[in-house]
SEFI-164506 format. One record per residue (C-alpha): residue in three letters; chain; z, y, x. Coordinates in nm, 2 decimals. Layout:
BEGIN
('Ala' 'A' (Z Y X));
...
//
This chain:
BEGIN
('Met' 'A' (3.83 -15.49 -4.69));
('Ser' 'A' (3.48 -15.39 -4.58));
('Lys' 'A' (3.40 -15.03 -4.50));
('Lys' 'A' (3.18 -15.02 -4.81));
('Asp' 'A' (3.48 -15.11 -5.03));
('Gln' 'A' (3.72 -14.86 -4.87));
('Lys' 'A' (3.78 -14.55 -5.09));
('Ala' 'A' (3.70 -14.23 -4.89));
('Cys' 'A' (3.99 -13.98 -4.86));
('Cys' 'A' (3.95 -13.63 -4.98));
('Ser' 'A' (3.65 -13.68 -5.20));
('Pro' 'A' (3.53 -13.37 -5.38));
('Val' 'A' (3.67 -13.50 -5.71));
('Glu' 'A' (4.01 -13.54 -5.56));
('Met' 'A' (4.01 -13.19 -5.41));
('Gly' 'A' (4.12 -13.04 -5.74));
('Val' 'A' (4.42 -12.82 -5.79));
('Asn' 'A' (4.66 -13.12 -5.83));
('Tyr' 'A' (4.58 -13.23 -5.47));
('Cys' 'A' (4.61 -12.89 -5.29));
('Lys' 'A' (4.94 -12.79 -5.14));
('Val' 'A' (5.08 -12.58 -4.86));
('Glu' 'A' (5.20 -12.83 -4.60));
('Ser' 'A' (5.35 -12.58 -4.36));
('Ile' 'A' (5.31 -12.24 -4.21));
('Ile' 'A' (5.20 -12.25 -3.84));
('Ser' 'A' (5.18 -11.98 -3.58));
('Val' 'A' (4.91 -11.91 -3.33));
('Asp' 'A' (5.03 -11.83 -2.98));
('Glu' 'A' (4.87 -11.58 -2.73));
('Arg' 'A' (4.63 -11.85 -2.60));
('Gly' 'A' (4.51 -11.93 -2.96));
('Gln' 'A' (4.69 -12.26 -2.97));
('Met' 'A' (4.86 -12.40 -3.28));
('Val' 'A' (5.09 -12.69 -3.32));
('Leu' 'A' (5.07 -12.92 -3.62));
('Pro' 'A' (5.42 -13.03 -3.72));
('Lys' 'A' (5.52 -13.38 -3.63));
('Glu' 'A' (5.59 -13.49 -3.98));
('Leu' 'A' (5.24 -13.38 -4.09));
('Arg' 'A' (5.08 -13.55 -3.79));
('Asp' 'A' (5.26 -13.87 -3.87));
('Arg' 'A' (5.17 -13.86 -4.24));
('Ala' 'A' (4.80 -13.79 -4.15));
('His' 'A' (4.80 -14.05 -3.88));
('Ile' 'A' (4.69 -13.79 -3.62));
('Arg' 'A' (4.75 -13.91 -3.27));
('Ala' 'A' (4.70 -13.77 -2.92));
('Gly' 'A' (4.33 -13.77 -2.84));
('Asp' 'A' (4.22 -13.77 -3.20));
('Lys' 'A' (3.94 -13.53 -3.27));
('Leu' 'A' (3.95 -13.29 -3.57));
('Ala' 'A' (3.65 -13.11 -3.72));
('Met' 'A' (3.73 -12.76 -3.85));
('Ile' 'A' (3.52 -12.65 -4.15));
('Ser' 'A' (3.54 -12.29 -4.26));
('Trp' 'A' (3.44 -12.11 -4.58));
('Glu' 'A' (3.32 -11.75 -4.58));
('Lys' 'A' (3.37 -11.50 -4.86));
('Gly' 'A' (3.24 -11.14 -4.82));
('Gly' 'A' (3.15 -11.21 -4.46));
('Glu' 'A' (3.50 -11.32 -4.36));
('Ile' 'A' (3.64 -11.67 -4.31));
('Cys' 'A' (3.88 -11.72 -4.59));
('Cys' 'A' (3.96 -12.09 -4.57));
('Ile' 'A' (3.98 -12.34 -4.29));
('Tyr' 'A' (3.98 -12.71 -4.35));
('Leu' 'A' (4.06 -12.98 -4.09));
('Ile' 'A' (3.92 -13.33 -4.12));
('Lys' 'A' (3.93 -13.62 -3.87));
('Ala' 'A' (3.60 -13.63 -3.70));
('Glu' 'A' (3.57 -14.00 -3.77));
('His' 'A' (3.56 -13.92 -4.15));
('Leu' 'A' (3.32 -13.63 -4.12));
('Ala' 'A' (3.00 -13.82 -4.17));
('Glu' 'A' (3.13 -13.97 -4.49));
('Arg' 'A' (3.25 -13.63 -4.62));
('Val' 'A' (2.90 -13.48 -4.55));
('Lys' 'A' (2.74 -13.76 -4.76));
('Asp' 'A' (2.99 -13.70 -5.04));
('Phe' 'A' (2.93 -13.33 -5.04));
('Leu' 'A' (2.56 -13.33 -5.00));
('Gly' 'A' (2.47 -13.64 -5.19));
('Pro' 'A' (2.46 -13.48 -5.54));
('Met' 'A' (2.25 -13.20 -5.41));
('Met' 'A' (2.01 -13.44 -5.24));
('Lys' 'A' (1.96 -13.64 -5.56));
('Gly' 'A' (1.85 -13.32 -5.74));
('Met' 'A' (1.59 -13.25 -5.47));
('Val' 'A' (1.42 -13.59 -5.48));
//
């Protein structure tokens, strides 16, 4: 299957209520480090050395949500999120 034919994960349409869930509760240690549970890493195919981009949302001047996405998928997500806005500007 070509890259063009592959369906992107986490498209804005798929990010509805039916797709959101709490995967786990994690702790932050004194050094600011967190551990993603092994089961979650396995299901997300996150391996040692993978890079994750952290995206945050602010509300009232405070970060209220943090979203992690594999860096390799970031460019595609940006196109999906900004594409509709860009069409309206052209």
